[in-house]
DOTORMAR-541652 format. One record per atom (N, C-alpha, C): residue in one letter; atom name; x, y, z. Coordinates in steps of 0.05 Angstrom, whole numbers, always signed. Layout:
<sites>
<residu->a	atome->CA	xx->X	yy->Y	zz->Z>
...
</sites>
This chain:
<sites>
<residu->m	atome->N	xx->+243	yy->+374	zz->-53>
<residu->m	atome->CA	xx->+241	yy->+339	zz->-50>
<residu->m	atome->C	xx->+260	yy->+338	zz->-14>
<residu->s	atome->N	xx->+254	yy->+314	zz->-12>
<residu->s	atome->CA	xx->+267	yy->+300	zz->+7>
<residu->s	atome->C	xx->+273	yy->+281	zz->-8>
<residu->l	atome->N	xx->+302	yy->+258	zz->+8>
<residu->l	atome->CA	xx->+312	yy->+242	zz->+11>
<residu->l	atome->C	xx->+290	yy->+218	zz->-2>
<residu->s	atome->N	xx->+284	yy->+228	zz->+22>
<residu->s	atome->CA	xx->+251	yy->+189	zz->+11>
<residu->s	atome->C	xx->+238	yy->+197	zz->-4>
<residu->s	atome->N	xx->+234	yy->+219	zz->-12>
<residu->s	atome->CA	xx->+213	yy->+230	zz->-28>
<residu->s	atome->C	xx->+217	yy->+227	zz->-65>
<residu->q	atome->N	xx->+255	yy->+230	zz->-68>
<residu->q	atome->CA	xx->+275	yy->+217	zz->-93>
<residu->q	atome->C	xx->+272	yy->+195	zz->-90>
<residu->v	atome->N	xx->+273	yy->+176	zz->-68>
<residu->v	atome->CA	xx->+281	yy->+145	zz->-75>
<residu->v	atome->C	xx->+263	yy->+131	zz->-84>
<residu->i	atome->N	xx->+235	yy->+137	zz->-66>
<residu->i	atome->CA	xx->+203	yy->+137	zz->-71>
<residu->i	atome->C	xx->+210	yy->+150	zz->-112>
<residu->t	atome->N	xx->+205	yy->+157	zz->-112>
<residu->t	atome->CA	xx->+203	yy->+176	zz->-138>
<residu->t	atome->C	xx->+218	yy->+161	zz->-161>
<residu->t	atome->N	xx->+240	yy->+167	zz->-153>
<residu->t	atome->CA	xx->+260	yy->+141	zz->-168>
<residu->t	atome->C	xx->+267	yy->+113	zz->-183>
<residu->y	atome->N	xx->+257	yy->+92	zz->-154>
<residu->y	atome->CA	xx->+264	yy->+79	zz->-151>
<residu->y	atome->C	xx->+233	yy->+53	zz->-149>
<residu->g	atome->N	xx->+209	yy->+73	zz->-142>
<residu->g	atome->CA	xx->+189	yy->+61	zz->-132>
<residu->g	atome->C	xx->+173	yy->+49	zz->-150>
<residu->e	atome->N	xx->+161	yy->+28	zz->-153>
<residu->e	atome->CA	xx->+134	yy->+13	zz->-182>
<residu->e	atome->C	xx->+114	yy->+28	zz->-176>
<residu->p	atome->N	xx->+96	yy->+33	zz->-203>
<residu->p	atome->CA	xx->+64	yy->+57	zz->-195>
<residu->p	atome->C	xx->+63	yy->+45	zz->-189>
<residu->v	atome->N	xx->+48	yy->+64	zz->-168>
<residu->v	atome->CA	xx->+16	yy->+44	zz->-158>
<residu->v	atome->C	xx->-12	yy->+62	zz->-165>
<residu->t	atome->N	xx->-34	yy->+66	zz->-164>
<residu->t	atome->CA	xx->-65	yy->+90	zz->-169>
<residu->t	atome->C	xx->-68	yy->+84	zz->-134>
<residu->v	atome->N	xx->-73	yy->+102	zz->-125>
<residu->v	atome->CA	xx->-87	yy->+102	zz->-110>
<residu->v	atome->C	xx->-109	yy->+129	zz->-109>
<residu->g	atome->N	xx->-135	yy->+100	zz->-102>
<residu->g	atome->CA	xx->-147	yy->+126	zz->-105>
<residu->g	atome->C	xx->-152	yy->+129	zz->-142>
<residu->a	atome->N	xx->-153	yy->+154	zz->-155>
<residu->a	atome->CA	xx->-152	yy->+161	zz->-181>
<residu->a	atome->C	xx->-128	yy->+170	zz->-183>
<residu->v	atome->N	xx->-120	yy->+174	zz->-164>
<residu->v	atome->CA	xx->-81	yy->+186	zz->-164>
<residu->v	atome->C	xx->-59	yy->+154	zz->-169>
<residu->s	atome->N	xx->-41	yy->+185	zz->-192>
<residu->s	atome->CA	xx->-22	yy->+149	zz->-188>
<residu->s	atome->C	xx->-3	yy->+166	zz->-184>
<residu->a	atome->N	xx->+6	yy->+144	zz->-174>
<residu->a	atome->CA	xx->+35	yy->+157	zz->-157>
<residu->a	atome->C	xx->+60	yy->+132	zz->-167>
<residu->k	atome->N	xx->+80	yy->+132	zz->-139>
<residu->k	atome->CA	xx->+98	yy->+109	zz->-141>
<residu->k	atome->C	xx->+97	yy->+114	zz->-109>
<residu->g	atome->N	xx->+114	yy->+76	zz->-108>
<residu->g	atome->CA	xx->+115	yy->+64	zz->-86>
<residu->g	atome->C	xx->+117	yy->+45	zz->-78>
<residu->f	atome->N	xx->+131	yy->+34	zz->-58>
<residu->f	atome->CA	xx->+142	yy->+7	zz->-54>
<residu->f	atome->C	xx->+114	yy->-17	zz->-39>
<residu->l	atome->N	xx->+115	yy->-48	zz->-38>
<residu->l	atome->CA	xx->+95	yy->-52	zz->-23>
<residu->l	atome->C	xx->+110	yy->-74	zz->-5>
<residu->s	atome->N	xx->+100	yy->-85	zz->+11>
<residu->s	atome->CA	xx->+111	yy->-100	zz->+24>
<residu->s	atome->C	xx->+89	yy->-121	zz->+47>
<residu->v	atome->N	xx->+90	yy->-150	zz->+51>
<residu->v	atome->CA	xx->+82	yy->-162	zz->+54>
<residu->v	atome->C	xx->+81	yy->-160	zz->+87>
<residu->i	atome->N	xx->+69	yy->-145	zz->+111>
<residu->i	atome->CA	xx->+65	yy->-145	zz->+134>
<residu->i	atome->C	xx->+75	yy->-176	zz->+152>
<residu->n	atome->N	xx->+47	yy->-186	zz->+154>
<residu->n	atome->CA	xx->+47	yy->-214	zz->+166>
<residu->n	atome->C	xx->+42	yy->-238	zz->+145>
<residu->k	atome->N	xx->+61	yy->-249	zz->+127>
<residu->k	atome->CA	xx->+48	yy->-267	zz->+114>
<residu->k	atome->C	xx->+30	yy->-298	zz->+128>
<residu->s	atome->N	xx->+0	yy->-299	zz->+119>
<residu->s	atome->CA	xx->-13	yy->-320	zz->+120>
<residu->s	atome->C	xx->-2	yy->-350	zz->+115>
<residu->k	atome->N	xx->-5	yy->-378	zz->+138>
<residu->k	atome->CA	xx->+6	yy->-391	zz->+125>
<residu->k	atome->C	xx->+5	yy->-412	zz->+109>
<residu->s	atome->N	xx->-13	yy->-403	zz->+93>
<residu->s	atome->CA	xx->-31	yy->-402	zz->+67>
<residu->s	atome->C	xx->-24	yy->-394	zz->+52>
<residu->d	atome->N	xx->-14	yy->-406	zz->+23>
<residu->d	atome->CA	xx->-6	yy->-400	zz->-8>
<residu->d	atome->C	xx->-40	yy->-382	zz->-11>
<residu->a	atome->N	xx->-32	yy->-367	zz->-25>
<residu->a	atome->CA	xx->-46	yy->-343	zz->-41>
<residu->a	atome->C	xx->-57	yy->-348	zz->-61>
<residu->k	atome->N	xx->-48	yy->-371	zz->-75>
<residu->k	atome->CA	xx->-69	yy->-383	zz->-100>
<residu->k	atome->C	xx->-88	yy->-410	zz->-83>
<residu->t	atome->N	xx->-87	yy->-425	zz->-53>
<residu->t	atome->CA	xx->-86	yy->-433	zz->-48>
<residu->t	atome->C	xx->-115	yy->-426	zz->-37>
<residu->r	atome->N	xx->-151	yy->-440	zz->-59>
<residu->r	atome->CA	xx->-172	yy->-438	zz->-51>
<residu->r	atome->C	xx->-192	yy->-446	zz->-25>
<residu->l	atome->N	xx->-193	yy->-419	zz->-15>
<residu->l	atome->CA	xx->-203	yy->-430	zz->+18>
<residu->l	atome->C	xx->-231	yy->-432	zz->+26>
<residu->p	atome->N	xx->-244	yy->-441	zz->+42>
<residu->p	atome->CA	xx->-269	yy->-461	zz->+45>
<residu->p	atome->C	xx->-287	yy->-420	zz->+48>
<residu->v	atome->N	xx->-323	yy->-412	zz->+38>
<residu->v	atome->CA	xx->-327	yy->-398	zz->+41>
<residu->v	atome->C	xx->-322	yy->-388	zz->+71>
<residu->g	atome->N	xx->-324	yy->-358	zz->+66>
<residu->g	atome->CA	xx->-318	yy->-334	zz->+85>
<residu->g	atome->C	xx->-294	yy->-343	zz->+98>
<residu->v	atome->N	xx->-277	yy->-354	zz->+90>
<residu->v	atome->CA	xx->-241	yy->-349	zz->+101>
<residu->v	atome->C	xx->-236	yy->-334	zz->+76>
<residu->q	atome->N	xx->-218	yy->-314	zz->+90>
<residu->q	atome->CA	xx->-209	yy->-291	zz->+70>
<residu->q	atome->C	xx->-176	yy->-305	zz->+91>
<residu->q	atome->N	xx->-157	yy->-287	zz->+59>
<residu->q	atome->CA	xx->-131	yy->-288	zz->+76>
<residu->q	atome->C	xx->-127	yy->-272	zz->+92>
<residu->e	atome->N	xx->-101	yy->-271	zz->+94>
<residu->e	atome->CA	xx->-102	yy->-246	zz->+131>
<residu->e	atome->C	xx->-74	yy->-230	zz->+123>
<residu->e	atome->N	xx->-75	yy->-238	zz->+99>
<residu->e	atome->CA	xx->-42	yy->-214	zz->+103>
<residu->e	atome->C	xx->-47	yy->-188	zz->+101>
<residu->r	atome->N	xx->-24	yy->-173	zz->+111>
<residu->r	atome->CA	xx->-34	yy->-138	zz->+109>
<residu->r	atome->C	xx->+1	yy->-122	zz->+103>
<residu->y	atome->N	xx->-8	yy->-108	zz->+87>
<residu->y	atome->CA	xx->+16	yy->-110	zz->+73>
<residu->y	atome->C	xx->+18	yy->-73	zz->+73>
<residu->r	atome->N	xx->+42	yy->-64	zz->+74>
<residu->r	atome->CA	xx->+47	yy->-41	zz->+85>
<residu->r	atome->C	xx->+62	yy->-23	zz->+50>
<residu->l	atome->N	xx->+48	yy->-9	zz->+53>
<residu->l	atome->CA	xx->+50	yy->+0	zz->+23>
<residu->l	atome->C	xx->+69	yy->+44	zz->+30>
<residu->i	atome->N	xx->+96	yy->+44	zz->+29>
<residu->i	atome->CA	xx->+107	yy->+68	zz->+28>
<residu->i	atome->C	xx->+110	yy->+82	zz->+0>
<residu->t	atome->N	xx->+93	yy->+107	zz->+4>
<residu->t	atome->CA	xx->+86	yy->+118	zz->-17>
<residu->t	atome->C	xx->+94	yy->+150	zz->-29>
<residu->d	atome->N	xx->+90	yy->+167	zz->-46>
<residu->d	atome->CA	xx->+87	yy->+190	zz->-35>
<residu->d	atome->C	xx->+68	yy->+203	zz->-42>
<residu->a	atome->N	xx->+43	yy->+190	zz->-53>
<residu->a	atome->CA	xx->+17	yy->+199	zz->-49>
<residu->a	atome->C	xx->+22	yy->+220	zz->-15>
<residu->a	atome->N	xx->+2	yy->+236	zz->-30>
<residu->a	atome->CA	xx->-2	yy->+256	zz->+7>
<residu->a	atome->C	xx->-28	yy->+241	zz->+8>
<residu->a	atome->N	xx->-47	yy->+241	zz->+3>
<residu->a	atome->CA	xx->-77	yy->+239	zz->+16>
<residu->a	atome->C	xx->-84	yy->+225	zz->+14>
<residu->p	atome->N	xx->-82	yy->+189	zz->+13>
<residu->p	atome->CA	xx->-89	yy->+160	zz->+7>
<residu->p	atome->C	xx->-119	yy->+181	zz->+37>
<residu->a	atome->N	xx->-140	yy->+156	zz->+34>
<residu->a	atome->CA	xx->-152	yy->+165	zz->+52>
<residu->a	atome->C	xx->-166	yy->+125	zz->+62>
<residu->l	atome->N	xx->-170	yy->+127	zz->+87>
<residu->l	atome->CA	xx->-175	yy->+100	zz->+91>
<residu->l	atome->C	xx->-213	yy->+92	zz->+76>
<residu->n	atome->N	xx->-212	yy->+73	zz->+69>
<residu->n	atome->CA	xx->-217	yy->+52	zz->+55>
<residu->n	atome->C	xx->-213	yy->+58	zz->+15>
<residu->d	atome->N	xx->-190	yy->+78	zz->+13>
<residu->d	atome->CA	xx->-179	yy->+72	zz->-7>
<residu->d	atome->C	xx->-185	yy->+60	zz->-31>
<residu->i	atome->N	xx->-186	yy->+64	zz->-40>
<residu->i	atome->CA	xx->-170	yy->+26	zz->-71>
<residu->i	atome->C	xx->-139	yy->+33	zz->-76>
<residu->v	atome->N	xx->-119	yy->+16	zz->-71>
<residu->v	atome->CA	xx->-95	yy->+23	zz->-86>
<residu->v	atome->C	xx->-96	yy->-5	zz->-103>
<residu->t	atome->N	xx->-84	yy->+4	zz->-130>
<residu->t	atome->CA	xx->-77	yy->-18	zz->-150>
<residu->t	atome->C	xx->-51	yy->-17	zz->-154>
<residu->y	atome->N	xx->-41	yy->-44	zz->-143>
<residu->y	atome->CA	xx->-13	yy->-32	zz->-143>
<residu->y	atome->C	xx->-6	yy->-67	zz->-165>
<residu->a	atome->N	xx->+7	yy->-69	zz->-182>
<residu->a	atome->CA	xx->+14	yy->-93	zz->-194>
<residu->a	atome->C	xx->-12	yy->-110	zz->-206>
<residu->g	atome->N	xx->-26	yy->-98	zz->-216>
<residu->g	atome->CA	xx->-56	yy->-114	zz->-233>
<residu->g	atome->C	xx->-66	yy->-123	zz->-207>
<residu->r	atome->N	xx->-60	yy->-113	zz->-173>
<residu->r	atome->CA	xx->-77	yy->-128	zz->-156>
<residu->r	atome->C	xx->-83	yy->-101	zz->-141>
<residu->r	atome->N	xx->-109	yy->-116	zz->-125>
<residu->r	atome->CA	xx->-131	yy->-84	zz->-119>
<residu->r	atome->C	xx->-132	yy->-89	zz->-84>
<residu->y	atome->N	xx->-121	yy->-75	zz->-68>
<residu->y	atome->CA	xx->-124	yy->-75	zz->-44>
<residu->y	atome->C	xx->-134	yy->-50	zz->-31>
<residu->e	atome->N	xx->-148	yy->-42	zz->-9>
<residu->e	atome->CA	xx->-157	yy->-31	zz->+11>
<residu->e	atome->C	xx->-143	yy->-18	zz->+31>
<residu->v	atome->N	xx->-153	yy->+10	zz->+31>
<residu->v	atome->CA	xx->-119	yy->+14	zz->+55>
<residu->v	atome->C	xx->-137	yy->+12	zz->+72>
<residu->m	atome->N	xx->-138	yy->+8	zz->+92>
<residu->m	atome->CA	xx->-138	yy->+8	zz->+132>
<residu->m	atome->C	xx->-134	yy->+27	zz->+146>
<residu->r	atome->N	xx->-103	yy->+35	zz->+142>
<residu->r	atome->CA	xx->-102	yy->+53	zz->+160>
<residu->r	atome->C	xx->-75	yy->+70	zz->+147>
<residu->v	atome->N	xx->-75	yy->+89	zz->+147>
<residu->v	atome->CA	xx->-62	yy->+123	zz->+134>
<residu->v	atome->C	xx->-41	yy->+139	zz->+150>
<residu->e	atome->N	xx->-15	yy->+140	zz->+158>
<residu->e	atome->CA	xx->+9	yy->+153	zz->+179>
<residu->e	atome->C	xx->+9	yy->+167	zz->+145>
<residu->q	atome->N	xx->+25	yy->+201	zz->+156>
<residu->q	atome->CA	xx->+34	yy->+220	zz->+138>
<residu->q	atome->C	xx->+55	yy->+218	zz->+152>
<residu->v	atome->N	xx->+90	yy->+222	zz->+136>
<residu->v	atome->CA	xx->+106	yy->+217	zz->+165>
<residu->v	atome->C	xx->+120	yy->+249	zz->+148>
<residu->r	atome->N	xx->+132	yy->+248	zz->+178>
<residu->r	atome->CA	xx->+141	yy->+285	zz->+157>
<residu->r	atome->C	xx->+172	yy->+276	zz->+188>
<residu->i	atome->N	xx->+181	yy->+304	zz->+167>
<residu->i	atome->CA	xx->+217	yy->+304	zz->+171>
<residu->i	atome->C	xx->+220	yy->+326	zz->+186>
<residu->f	atome->N	xx->+218	yy->+340	zz->+204>
<residu->f	atome->CA	xx->+239	yy->+357	zz->+208>
<residu->f	atome->C	xx->+214	yy->+383	zz->+203>
<residu->g	atome->N	xx->+189	yy->+369	zz->+189>
<residu->g	atome->CA	xx->+158	yy->+393	zz->+194>
<residu->g	atome->C	xx->+147	yy->+393	zz->+155>
<residu->e	atome->N	xx->+165	yy->+374	zz->+146>
<residu->e	atome->CA	xx->+167	yy->+379	zz->+126>
<residu->e	atome->C	xx->+154	yy->+335	zz->+113>
<residu->f	atome->N	xx->+132	yy->+346	zz->+96>
<residu->f	atome->CA	xx->+128	yy->+316	zz->+85>
<residu->f	atome->C	xx->+145	yy->+305	zz->+67>
<residu->s	atome->N	xx->+151	yy->+278	zz->+83>
<residu->s	atome->CA	xx->+165	yy->+273	zz->+71>
<residu->s	atome->C	xx->+161	yy->+236	zz->+52>
<residu->h	atome->N	xx->+129	yy->+214	zz->+65>
<residu->h	atome->CA	xx->+122	yy->+200	zz->+57>
<residu->h	atome->C	xx->+100	yy->+192	zz->+66>
<residu->t	atome->N	xx->+82	yy->+174	zz->+57>
<residu->t	atome->CA	xx->+59	yy->+165	zz->+78>
<residu->t	atome->C	xx->+65	yy->+140	zz->+66>
<residu->e	atome->N	xx->+55	yy->+125	zz->+88>
<residu->e	atome->CA	xx->+56	yy->+96	zz->+93>
<residu->e	atome->C	xx->+33	yy->+92	zz->+90>
<residu->c	atome->N	xx->+20	yy->+66	zz->+87>
<residu->c	atome->CA	xx->-11	yy->+52	zz->+89>
<residu->c	atome->C	xx->-9	yy->+24	zz->+95>
<residu->i	atome->N	xx->-27	yy->+15	zz->+107>
<residu->i	atome->CA	xx->-25	yy->-10	zz->+115>
<residu->i	atome->C	xx->-58	yy->-22	zz->+93>
<residu->l	atome->N	xx->-42	yy->-43	zz->+86>
<residu->l	atome->CA	xx->-73	yy->-39	zz->+56>
<residu->l	atome->C	xx->-76	yy->-73	zz->+70>
<residu->r	atome->N	xx->-115	yy->-86	zz->+55>
<residu->r	atome->CA	xx->-116	yy->-113	zz->+54>
<residu->r	atome->C	xx->-115	yy->-116	zz->+24>
<residu->r	atome->N	xx->-119	yy->-143	zz->+26>
<residu->r	atome->CA	xx->-124	yy->-142	zz->-19>
<residu->r	atome->C	xx->-154	yy->-158	zz->-3>
<residu->k	atome->N	xx->-158	yy->-128	zz->-34>
<residu->k	atome->CA	xx->-190	yy->-129	zz->-39>
<residu->k	atome->C	xx->-195	yy->-156	zz->-53>
<residu->g	atome->N	xx->-218	yy->-169	zz->-60>
<residu->g	atome->CA	xx->-235	yy->-181	zz->-77>
<residu->g	atome->C	xx->-222	yy->-203	zz->-84>
<residu->w	atome->N	xx->-223	yy->-224	zz->-69>
<residu->w	atome->CA	xx->-201	yy->-253	zz->-67>
<residu->w	atome->C	xx->-228	yy->-264	zz->-79>
</sites>
């Protein structure tokens, strides 16, 4: 187990990727100017993007991620390998179901 996997396993928050339980860290990448609780006009969505760093090995595009009771959709997935060994997975997410 790599050092990054140990950190994620020890300190990460519970997350569900598809149907798989894992651990990870979620952070906002580009916070929009509107408050998350503000109701926006019909057809306008919050534009925040989020980065998920997780020990889940196989998330796929359009998978649903559940983190702290909120749902996100996977827009991009990249597995990170260090010296050829799987380290962690980084995903770009957007909120699902405003």
